[in-house]
C-alpha positions in Angstrom: 29.6 -48.2 14.6 32.5 -49.2 12.4 35.6 -50.3 14.3 38.8 -48.4 13.5 41.2 -50.7 11.8 44.4 -50.4 13.8 47.1 -53.0 13.0 50.7 -53.3 14.1 52.7 -53.7 11.9 50.8 -51.6 9.4 50.3 -53.5 6.1 51.8 -52.0 3.0 48.4 -51.6 1.4 45.0 -51.6 3.2 41.6 -50.6 1.9 38.6 -50.8 4.2 34.9 -51.0 3.4 31.9 -50.4 5.6 30.6 -53.3 7.5 31.8 -56.5 9.2 31.8 -60.2 8.5 30.7 -62.7 11.1 32.9 -65.7 10.7 30.3 -67.9 12.3 28.3 -67.5 9.1 31.0 -69.4 7.2 30.9 -73.1 6.6 34.5 -74.1 7.0 38.1 -73.2 6.6 39.0 -74.5 3.1 42.7 -75.1 2.7 45.1 -76.4 0.2 46.6 -79.7 1.4 50.0 -78.1 2.2 48.2 -75.5 4.4 46.0 -77.9 6.5 48.2 -77.6 9.6 48.0 -73.8 9.5 44.3 -74.1 8.9 43.8 -76.3 12.0 46.0 -73.9 14.0 43.7 -71.0 12.9 40.7 -73.1 13.8 42.1 -73.8 17.3 42.8 -70.1 17.9 39.4 -69.0 16.8 37.8 -71.6 19.0 39.9 -70.6 21.9 39.1 -66.8 21.8 35.6 -66.8 20.3 34.1 -70.2 20.8 33.8 -70.6 17.0 35.0 -74.0 15.7 35.3 -74.1 12.0 36.2 -77.4 10.5 38.9 -77.7 7.9 38.1 -79.0 4.4 40.2 -79.7 1.4 38.5 -77.3 -1.0 36.2 -74.3 -1.2 33.6 -76.2 -3.3 31.3 -78.9 -2.2 32.3 -79.5 1.5 31.8 -76.1 3.0 28.0 -75.9 3.4 25.1 -75.0 1.3 26.3 -71.6 0.2 30.0 -72.5 0.0 31.0 -69.4 2.0 34.3 -70.2 3.5 37.5 -68.9 5.0 39.8 -69.9 2.1 43.6 -70.5 2.5 45.2 -71.0 -0.9 48.6 -71.1 -2.5 48.7 -69.3 -5.9 51.5 -68.3 -8.3 55.1 -69.4 -8.7 56.6 -70.4 -5.4 59.4 -68.1 -4.2 62.6 -69.2 -2.4 62.4 -69.7 1.4 63.5 -66.8 3.6 62.8 -64.1 1.1 60.4 -61.2 1.4 58.4 -62.7 -1.5 57.9 -65.9 0.5 56.0 -63.8 3.2 53.9 -61.8 0.9 50.1 -62.4 1.1 46.7 -61.0 0.0 43.8 -60.9 2.4 40.3 -60.1 1.3 37.4 -60.0 3.7 34.0 -59.5 2.0 30.4 -60.4 2.8 31.1 -63.6 0.7 33.8 -64.9 3.0 37.6 -64.6 3.6 40.3 -65.1 1.0 43.9 -65.5 2.2 46.2 -66.2 -0.7 50.0 -66.4 -0.9 52.7 -68.1 -3.0 54.3 -69.7 0.0 53.0 -71.1 3.3 55.0 -68.5 5.2 52.8 -65.8 3.5 49.7 -67.6 4.7 51.2 -67.6 8.3 51.7 -63.9 8.1 48.2 -63.3 6.8 46.8 -65.3 9.7 48.6 -63.0 12.1 46.9 -60.0 10.4 43.5 -61.7 10.4 43.8 -62.3 14.2 44.5 -58.6 14.7 41.4 -57.8 12.7 39.3 -59.7 15.3 38.3 -57.9 18.5 41.1 -57.7 21.0 39.3 -60.1 23.4 39.5 -62.8 20.7 43.1 -63.1 21.7 42.2 -64.5 25.1 42.6 -68.1 26.2 38.8 -68.7 26.5 35.8 -67.4 24.5 35.4 -63.7 25.2 34.5 -62.1 21.8 32.3 -62.5 18.8 34.2 -63.6 15.6 33.7 -60.4 13.8 36.2 -58.9 11.3 35.9 -55.7 9.3 35.5 -55.8 5.5 39.0 -55.1 4.2 41.4 -55.7 1.5 45.1 -56.1 2.3 48.1 -56.6 0.0 51.3 -57.0 2.1 54.9 -58.0 2.0 57.7 -57.3 4.5 60.4 -54.8 3.9 63.2 -56.9 5.5 63.9 -60.6 5.3 65.0 -61.1 8.9 62.8 -59.5 11.6 63.9 -61.0 14.8 63.8 -60.8 18.6 66.6 -62.3 20.7 65.7 -63.9 24.1 68.5 -64.3 26.5 67.8 -67.4 28.5 71.4 -67.8 29.8 71.7 -64.9 32.3 68.3 -65.8 33.7 66.8 -69.1 32.7 63.2 -68.8 31.3 60.9 -71.8 31.3 60.1 -73.6 28.1 56.4 -72.5 28.2 57.5 -68.8 28.2 59.7 -69.4 25.2 56.6 -70.8 23.4 54.6 -67.7 24.4 57.3 -65.5 23.0 57.2 -67.4 19.7 53.4 -66.8 19.6 53.9 -63.1 20.3 56.6 -62.8 17.6 54.1 -64.5 15.2 51.3 -62.1 16.0 53.6 -59.2 15.1 54.7 -60.8 11.9 58.3 -61.3 13.1 59.9 -64.3 11.6 63.0 -65.0 13.8 63.4 -65.9 17.5 67.1 -66.1 18.5 67.8 -68.0 21.7 70.9 -66.9 23.6 71.6 -70.3 25.1 75.1 -69.9 26.7 77.0 -67.4 28.7 79.2 -67.0 31.8 76.1 -67.3 34.1 74.7 -70.6 32.7 74.6 -73.2 29.9 71.1 -73.9 28.9 70.9 -76.9 26.6 71.7 -80.6 26.8 74.7 -82.0 24.9 74.5 -85.7 25.4 78.2 -86.2 25.0 79.0 -83.6 27.6 76.8 -84.3 30.7 78.7 -81.9 33.0 77.3 -78.9 31.0 73.9 -79.5 32.6 75.1 -81.1 35.8 77.4 -78.2 36.7 77.3 -75.5 34.0 73.5 -75.0 34.0 73.2 -73.5 37.5 75.0 -70.9 39.7 75.2 -70.9 43.5 73.7 -67.4 43.8 73.1 -64.1 41.9 74.3 -60.6 42.5 71.7 -58.3 44.2 71.1 -55.0 42.3 73.3 -53.7 39.5 76.7 -55.4 39.1 78.3 -51.9 39.3 76.4 -51.1 42.5 76.3 -54.5 44.0 74.4 -55.1 47.3 75.8 -58.5 47.9 74.4 -61.8 46.7 71.1 -63.5 47.2 72.3 -66.9 48.4 69.8 -68.6 46.1 70.8 -71.1 43.5 69.6 -70.3 40.0 69.5 -72.5 36.9 67.8 -74.7 34.4 68.3 -76.1 31.0 66.4 -77.5 28.0 66.5 -81.2 27.3 66.8 -82.4 23.7 63.1 -83.1 23.8 62.4 -79.6 25.0 64.4 -78.1 22.1 62.6 -80.3 19.6 59.3 -79.1 21.0 60.4 -75.5 20.6 61.6 -76.2 17.1 58.3 -77.9 16.1 56.2 -75.1 17.7 58.1 -72.4 15.8 58.1 -74.4 12.5 54.3 -74.6 12.6 54.1 -70.8 12.7 56.9 -70.3 10.1 59.1 -68.8 12.8 62.9 -69.5 12.4 64.7 -70.4 15.6 68.3 -69.2 15.6 70.2 -70.9 18.4 73.2 -69.0 19.8 76.1 -70.8 21.4 78.4 -68.0 22.4 82.1 -69.0 22.1 85.1 -68.7 22.6 84.4 -66.0 25.2 81.6 -65.7 27.8 82.8 -69.2 28.7 82.7 -69.3 32.5 79.9 -71.9 32.6 81.7 -74.1 30.1 84.9 -73.9 32.1 83.2 -74.6 35.4 82.1 -77.9 33.9 85.3 -78.6 31.9 88.2 -76.5 33.3 90.7 -78.3 31.2 89.3 -76.4 28.1 90.6 -73.1 29.5 93.8 -72.0 31.2 92.9 -73.7 34.5 91.4 -70.9 36.5 88.8 -73.3 38.0 86.2 -70.5 38.5 82.6 -71.4 39.2 79.6 -70.5 37.1 79.6 -66.7 37.4 77.1 -65.2 39.9 77.4 -61.6 38.6 77.4 -59.8 35.2 80.0 -58.2 33.0 82.9 -59.3 30.8 85.3 -61.9 32.2 88.7 -62.9 31.0 88.2 -66.6 31.0 88.0 -67.9 27.4 88.5 -71.2 25.6 92.2 -72.0 25.1 93.0 -72.5 21.4 93.5 -76.3 21.8 92.2 -79.1 19.7 90.3 -80.3 22.8 88.5 -77.0 23.2 87.8 -76.9 19.5 86.4 -80.4 19.6 84.1 -79.4 22.4 82.8 -76.4 20.6 82.1 -78.4 17.4 80.2 -81.1 19.5 78.0 -78.3 20.9 77.3 -76.8 17.5 76.6 -80.3 16.1 74.1 -81.0 18.9 72.2 -77.7 18.5 72.4 -77.7 14.7 70.8 -81.2 14.5 67.8 -80.0 16.6 67.0 -76.8 14.8 66.5 -77.1 11.1 66.8 -73.4 10.2 69.6 -72.3 8.0 71.4 -70.2 10.7 73.4 -70.9 13.8 74.7 -68.0 15.8 78.3 -68.4 17.1 78.3 -65.4 19.4 81.9 -64.1 19.3 81.3 -60.9 21.2 83.3 -59.3 24.0 86.2 -61.9 23.8 89.0 -60.6 26.1 92.5 -61.1 24.8 94.3 -61.1 28.2 94.4 -64.8 28.7 95.7 -65.4 25.1 98.4 -62.7 25.4 100.1 -64.7 28.2 99.2 -68.2 26.9 102.0 -70.4 25.5 99.3 -72.4 23.7 98.0 -69.2 22.0 101.6 -68.2 21.2 102.3 -71.5 19.6 99.1 -71.3 17.5 100.0 -67.8 16.3 103.5 -69.0 15.2 102.0 -72.1 13.5 99.3 -70.2 11.7 101.2 -67.0 11.0 98.8 -64.8 13.0 99.9 -61.2 13.5 98.2 -60.7 16.9 95.8 -62.4 19.4 92.8 -61.2 17.4 93.8 -63.9 15.0 93.2 -66.5 17.7 89.5 -65.6 17.7 89.5 -65.7 13.9 91.0 -69.2 14.1 88.0 -70.3 16.2 85.6 -68.5 13.9 86.9 -70.1 10.7 86.7 -73.6 12.3 83.2 -73.0 13.5 82.2 -71.8 10.0 83.8 -74.7 8.2 82.1 -77.2 10.5 78.6 -75.6 10.3 78.9 -75.2 6.6 79.4 -78.9 6.2 76.2 -79.3 8.2 74.4 -77.1 5.7 74.2 -74.2 8.1 75.1 -70.5 7.7 77.0 -68.8 10.5 76.1 -65.5 12.0 78.1 -63.8 14.7 78.3 -60.5 16.6 80.3 -57.8 15.0 83.5 -58.5 17.0 84.1 -61.4 14.6 85.2 -58.7 12.1 88.1 -57.7 14.3 90.4 -60.5 13.4 88.8 -61.3 10.1 85.8 -63.5 9.4 85.0 -65.8 6.5 83.0 -63.9 3.9 80.1 -66.4 4.1 79.5 -65.4 7.7 76.7 -62.9 8.4 77.4 -60.2 10.9 75.0 -59.0 13.6 76.0 -55.4 14.3 75.3 -54.4 17.9 77.8 -51.6 18.4 77.7 -48.3 16.5 76.0 -48.4 13.1 79.4 -47.5 11.5 80.1 -51.2 11.9 77.3 -51.9 9.3 79.4 -50.2 6.7 82.5 -51.9 7.9 80.9 -55.3 7.6 79.4 -54.6 4.2 82.8 -53.4 2.9 84.2 -56.7 4.0 81.6 -58.5 1.9 79.3 -59.7 4.7 75.5 -59.7 4.9 74.5 -57.6 7.9 71.8 -58.0 10.6 71.3 -54.5 12.1 70.8 -54.6 15.8 72.4 -51.4 17.4 72.3 -51.2 21.2 71.3 -47.5 20.9 67.9 -48.3 19.4 66.9 -52.0 19.8 68.4 -53.2 23.1 65.3 -53.5 25.2 67.2 -54.1 28.4 67.8 -50.3 28.3 65.5 -48.0 30.4 62.1 -47.4 28.9 62.2 -43.7 30.1 64.2 -41.4 32.2 61.7 -41.7 35.1 63.1 -42.5 38.5 60.5 -45.3 39.1 61.7 -47.5 36.2 62.9 -50.9 37.4 66.6 -51.8 37.2 68.2 -51.9 33.8 71.7 -52.2 32.5 71.9 -48.5 31.4 70.7 -46.5 28.4 67.4 -44.9 27.4 65.3 -46.3 24.6 61.7 -45.1 24.7 59.1 -46.2 22.2 59.4 -42.9 20.4 63.1 -43.6 19.7 62.3 -47.1 18.3 59.5 -45.7 16.1 61.8 -43.1 14.6 64.6 -45.6 13.8 65.5 -46.7 10.3 67.4 -50.1 10.1 69.1 -49.0 6.9 71.7 -46.4 7.7 72.1 -43.5 5.2 74.2 -44.4 2.3 73.8 -48.1 2.7 72.3 -50.4 -0.1 69.2 -51.8 1.6 69.3 -54.9 -0.5 72.5 -55.9 1.3 70.8 -55.6 4.7 69.8 -59.1 6.0 67.4 -57.6 8.4 66.9 -56.2 11.9 66.6 -57.6 15.4 65.7 -56.4 18.9 67.4 -57.8 21.9 66.2 -58.8 25.4 69.3 -59.4 27.4 68.3 -60.7 30.8 71.0 -59.7 33.3 68.3 -57.5 34.9 65.2 -59.3 33.6 65.0 -62.2 36.0 61.4 -63.3 35.4 59.0 -63.6 32.5 57.1 -60.6 33.8 60.3 -58.6 33.7 60.9 -59.7 30.1 57.3 -58.7 29.1 57.6 -55.3 30.7 60.9 -54.6 28.8 59.6 -56.0 25.5 56.2 -54.5 25.2 55.1 -52.3 23.6 58.6 -51.6 22.2 58.8 -55.0 20.4 55.5 -54.2 18.7 56.9 -50.8 17.5 60.1 -52.6 16.3 58.0 -55.1 14.3 56.6 -52.2 12.3 60.0 -50.7 11.7 61.2 -54.0 10.3 58.1 -54.9 8.3 56.6 -51.7 7.0 58.0 -49.4 4.2 59.1 -46.0 5.4 56.6 -44.0 3.4 53.7 -46.1 4.8 55.0 -45.6 8.3 55.3 -41.9 7.8 51.7 -41.7 6.5 50.2 -43.3 9.6 52.5 -43.2 12.7 52.6 -46.4 14.7 52.4 -44.2 17.9 48.9 -43.3 16.9 47.9 -47.0 16.8 49.7 -48.1 19.9 47.0 -47.3 22.5 44.5 -49.6 20.7 47.2 -52.3 20.4 47.7 -52.3 24.2 44.2 -53.9 24.4 45.5 -56.9 22.5 48.5 -57.2 24.8 46.2 -57.0 27.8 43.9 -59.7 26.4 46.9 -61.9 25.9 48.0 -61.5 29.5 51.2 -59.7 28.7 52.6 -57.6 31.5 53.4 -54.7 29.2 54.5 -51.2 30.3 51.7 -48.6 30.0 52.6 -45.6 27.8 52.2 -43.2 30.8 54.7 -45.2 32.9 54.9 -48.3 35.1 52.1 -49.5 37.3 52.8 -49.5 41.0 53.8 -53.1 41.1 56.1 -52.6 38.1 58.1 -49.8 39.6 61.7 -50.3 40.7 61.1 -49.1 44.2 64.0 -48.5 46.7 65.2 -52.1 47.0 67.1 -54.5 44.9 65.1 -53.4 41.7 65.7 -49.7 42.2 67.0 -47.7 39.2 70.8 -47.3 38.9 72.4 -45.3 36.1 75.9 -45.5 34.7 77.3 -44.1 31.5 78.3 -46.6 28.8 80.2 -45.1 25.8 79.1 -46.8 22.6 82.2 -47.9 20.6 82.7 -46.6 17.0 84.1 -48.5 14.1 87.7 -47.8 13.3 
């Protein structure tokens, strides 16, 4: 019986024929020289899930066995620029004669491999042989709708081990996402090594305890230290792992606000409050003072992270920066007089401009949360809009490229349903149906000026990898389709109709996803520290 082809994201064009191809009848993976690392990666994945080990050869002719039937990976056509939709376009043809995967850029081959893996039986995604290497006969012509299709993983509020970060890169790859943003710093912890600033990891990377329950309904503290950080070698491994899969890592170093962990390690960079790394969640008034010493520190941190990750973007954060400290600070007042700043919003703009200047000299592009607009941001900075979608138009009017990430639709730390048994979340309600109905390009906006879209996994209430998985899946899969697939194709074949079959893939990969009908007994919030707590949060609107 012919297997139904059910892919997420849905390719732009897919034509199926009757029958299947047994990949074990092929002689090899024949790959152009530039594609050999991807070819061996595909060979390893096939061997892991099906037991089939295809060797990698340099050409389709001569080396692939008597009948020259191969799985061919080839670059054809004029090479497009990096980080364009054209760079990720590919053509995949599976016939009785073999497999042809062709693109103009290696990134397109990487996306085609992700599609090929979904064409295999779901059990082929397991860690040991559990399925036959059978793929349906099919022809796919595909290219993403948006350039940036990302997922943000917050490893600052709750540290996640390096191995889990690698797994999330793989899961992004399978869903044809191309960006993983790492939120590396916040009030609750600093998560990467800066060799010139050892106290960041000695002091700033751990907190003495963590609030129990929701911060607005606190049930005390757990009395258990929490922390962790990534060494430079860890970061290089993450960078290399992502690079192999043509995933861009975007590191986020969130300054000048959300700075409690920094100031616990180096209190002289603030106003001398001498507060510890924060054990609870929210927005706190401690910020970097606008001094040369604080600026030098920030630039050291950006240099350290920018030298590890070779992608073009570094995220500077810039969200939720309270102005209270600066309003009473003689240092801030002197800076405002010196620079002719009208109000304290200009102090944040002073930091933003300095960060941009420094990272531009490193060959990087800056992206920041939409608050960087409030005091004025350099036009070359991209803006990640997390508040109301009206900020998309505000950022575009100011000349910025925009990453669309509104909390109302793609914050996956929001509740998955209105059920009482959902585990603790920050607030909100974002079921898969809401994600599936979302369009990243707001009405009246020129889509060509949209950099892309991104979903967020803030981790205040996602303490473990299992919690992250439950919050992420299957919503992240639905988001991937929204960001990849053209609206008319989505409308013709709803992702919700393909989601049940996709859960078999998630199960095979060992992902602790949320079932469509609701949480399993061990995923429920219960009546203890993980019980549901609701409070209303009014989403801000653009002025």
